[in-house]
C-alpha positions as a Markdown table, in Angstrom:
| # | Residue | x | y | z |
|---|---|---|---|---|
| 1 | Met | -9.4 | -16.2 | -6.9 |
| 2 | His | -11.5 | -13.9 | -4.7 |
| 3 | Arg | -11.2 | -10.3 | -5.6 |
| 4 | Phe | -12.9 | -7.0 | -4.9 |
| 5 | Val | -15.6 | -6.4 | -7.5 |
| 6 | Gln | -17.3 | -3.3 | -6.0 |
| 7 | Tyr | -16.2 | -0.2 | -4.3 |
| 8 | Glu | -18.4 | 2.6 | -3.0 |
| 9 | Leu | -17.9 | 6.3 | -2.9 |
| 10 | Leu | -20.3 | 8.0 | -0.5 |
| 11 | Ala | -21.8 | 11.4 | -1.2 |
| 12 | Glu | -24.3 | 13.8 | 0.3 |
| 13 | Asp | -25.6 | 14.4 | -3.2 |
| 14 | Pro | -24.8 | 11.5 | -5.6 |
| 15 | Ala | -25.9 | 13.5 | -8.7 |
| 16 | Arg | -23.5 | 16.3 | -7.8 |
| 17 | Ala | -20.7 | 13.8 | -7.1 |
| 18 | Ala | -21.4 | 12.1 | -10.5 |
| 19 | Arg | -21.0 | 15.4 | -12.3 |
| 20 | Phe | -17.7 | 15.9 | -10.4 |
| 21 | Tyr | -16.2 | 12.5 | -11.3 |
| 22 | Arg | -17.4 | 12.8 | -14.9 |
| 23 | Gln | -15.7 | 16.3 | -15.2 |
| 24 | Val | -12.5 | 15.4 | -13.3 |
| 25 | Phe | -11.8 | 11.9 | -14.6 |
| 26 | Gly | -14.1 | 11.4 | -17.6 |
| 27 | Trp | -15.7 | 8.4 | -15.8 |
| 28 | Arg | -19.1 | 7.1 | -17.0 |
| 29 | Val | -21.4 | 7.5 | -14.1 |
| 30 | Glu | -25.1 | 6.4 | -14.5 |
| 31 | Lys | -28.0 | 6.0 | -12.1 |
| 32 | Trp | -28.6 | 2.3 | -11.4 |
| 33 | Ala | -32.0 | 1.0 | -12.3 |
| 34 | Gly | -31.9 | -1.4 | -9.3 |
| 35 | Pro | -33.9 | -1.4 | -6.1 |
| 36 | Trp | -31.9 | 1.3 | -4.2 |
| 37 | Asn | -30.3 | 4.7 | -4.9 |
| 38 | Ser | -26.9 | 3.9 | -6.4 |
| 39 | Trp | -24.9 | 5.2 | -9.3 |
| 40 | Met | -22.8 | 2.8 | -11.3 |
| 41 | Ile | -19.2 | 3.9 | -12.3 |
| 42 | Thr | -17.1 | 2.8 | -15.2 |
| 43 | Thr | -13.6 | 4.2 | -14.8 |
| 44 | Gly | -12.4 | 3.9 | -18.4 |
| 45 | Pro | -11.9 | 1.8 | -21.5 |
| 46 | Gly | -11.2 | -1.8 | -20.5 |
| 47 | Ala | -12.6 | -1.3 | -17.0 |
| 48 | Asp | -14.2 | -4.5 | -15.7 |
| 49 | Glu | -17.8 | -4.2 | -16.8 |
| 50 | Lys | -18.7 | -6.9 | -14.3 |
| 51 | Ala | -17.7 | -4.7 | -11.3 |
| 52 | Gly | -20.6 | -2.9 | -9.7 |
| 53 | Ser | -18.8 | 0.1 | -8.4 |
| 54 | Gly | -20.6 | 3.3 | -7.6 |
| 55 | Leu | -21.9 | 6.2 | -5.6 |
| 56 | Ser | -24.3 | 5.8 | -2.8 |
| 57 | Pro | -26.0 | 8.3 | -0.5 |
| 58 | Arg | -23.8 | 8.9 | 2.6 |
| 59 | Arg | -26.7 | 7.9 | 5.0 |
| 60 | Ser | -26.4 | 4.3 | 3.7 |
| 61 | Leu | -24.4 | 1.9 | 5.9 |
| 62 | Glu | -23.8 | 4.6 | 8.5 |
| 63 | Gly | -21.7 | 6.7 | 6.3 |
| 64 | Arg | -18.9 | 4.2 | 5.8 |
| 65 | Pro | -17.9 | 2.9 | 2.4 |
| 66 | Val | -18.1 | -0.9 | 1.8 |
| 67 | Asn | -15.9 | -2.8 | -0.6 |
| 68 | Thr | -17.3 | -6.1 | -1.9 |
| 69 | Val | -15.6 | -9.4 | -2.7 |
| 70 | Glu | -17.2 | -11.8 | -5.2 |
| 71 | Val | -17.4 | -15.4 | -4.1 |
| 72 | Gly | -18.5 | -18.6 | -5.8 |
| 73 | Ser | -20.4 | -19.7 | -2.7 |
| 74 | Leu | -21.7 | -17.3 | -0.1 |
| 75 | Glu | -22.3 | -20.2 | 2.3 |
| 76 | Glu | -18.6 | -21.5 | 2.1 |
| 77 | Ala | -17.2 | -17.9 | 2.4 |
| 78 | Glu | -19.4 | -17.2 | 5.4 |
| 79 | Ser | -18.2 | -20.4 | 7.1 |
| 80 | Arg | -14.6 | -19.3 | 6.7 |
| 81 | Ile | -15.3 | -15.8 | 7.9 |
| 82 | Lys | -17.1 | -17.0 | 11.0 |
| 83 | Ala | -14.2 | -19.4 | 11.8 |
| 84 | Ala | -11.8 | -16.5 | 11.5 |
| 85 | Gly | -13.7 | -14.3 | 13.9 |
| 86 | Gly | -15.9 | -12.2 | 11.5 |
| 87 | Gln | -19.5 | -11.3 | 12.2 |
| 88 | Val | -22.5 | -11.1 | 9.9 |
| 89 | Leu | -24.6 | -8.0 | 9.8 |
| 90 | Glu | -27.1 | -8.9 | 7.2 |
| 91 | Thr | -27.6 | -11.1 | 4.1 |
| 92 | Phe | -30.2 | -10.3 | 1.4 |
| 93 | Pro | -31.1 | -11.0 | -2.3 |
| 94 | Val | -30.6 | -8.4 | -5.0 |
| 95 | Ala | -33.5 | -9.5 | -7.3 |
| 96 | Gly | -32.3 | -10.9 | -10.6 |
| 97 | Val | -28.6 | -10.2 | -9.7 |
| 98 | Gly | -27.5 | -12.3 | -6.8 |
| 99 | Trp | -27.0 | -12.5 | -3.0 |
| 100 | Tyr | -25.2 | -9.9 | -0.9 |
| 101 | Ala | -23.9 | -10.2 | 2.6 |
| 102 | Leu | -22.5 | -7.4 | 4.8 |
| 103 | Trp | -19.8 | -8.5 | 7.3 |
| 104 | Val | -17.5 | -7.0 | 9.9 |
| 105 | Asp | -13.9 | -8.3 | 10.1 |
| 106 | Thr | -11.9 | -8.7 | 13.3 |
| 107 | Glu | -10.8 | -5.0 | 13.1 |
| 108 | Gly | -14.3 | -3.6 | 12.8 |
| 109 | Asn | -14.1 | -3.0 | 9.0 |
| 110 | Arg | -17.3 | -3.6 | 7.1 |
| 111 | Phe | -17.1 | -5.5 | 3.8 |
| 112 | Gly | -19.5 | -7.2 | 1.5 |
| 113 | Leu | -19.7 | -10.6 | -0.1 |
| 114 | Tyr | -21.5 | -11.1 | -3.5 |
| 115 | Gln | -22.6 | -14.3 | -5.1 |
| 116 | Ala | -24.0 | -14.0 | -8.6 |
| 117 | Asp | -27.4 | -15.7 | -8.9 |
| 118 | Pro | -29.9 | -14.4 | -11.6 |
| 119 | Glu | -32.7 | -16.4 | -9.8 |
| 120 | Ala | -32.2 | -14.4 | -6.5 |
| 121 | Arg | -35.5 | -12.8 | -5.3 |
C-alpha cells in the first residue's frame, strides 16, 4: 500500500516554528543532520518513526508544502504517474537514505515520491 510518509510545514524561521510546535503540541522537533535545512517532527508516542515529517524554510519549493508518498519502486511509480498525466520536476538521491522525486499532478499539486535505498549517493 502506498501511503504518505512525509509532510512539510513551511516556516520563515524554522527554529521559531519548532519552539511553537513543541510548546503548543509537545511534539519532538529536532534539526535534521542531513544535507539541507530541515527539522524532523515526531508528533507523539507511537508516531511512525519511519515518517520523515518536518519543517523547512519557506523559500524551498517556492513556498508550497510537499507531501511525499513512499513507493517500492520509483521507476514503476513514475511510469504510472506519467501515464496518468503527471509531470516530473526533479529526481535526486538523498545520500545514505534513498531516492526522492518531485512531481506535479494533473491539478498542479506538487507531491514527492520516496524510495528507500541506503546505497543512494
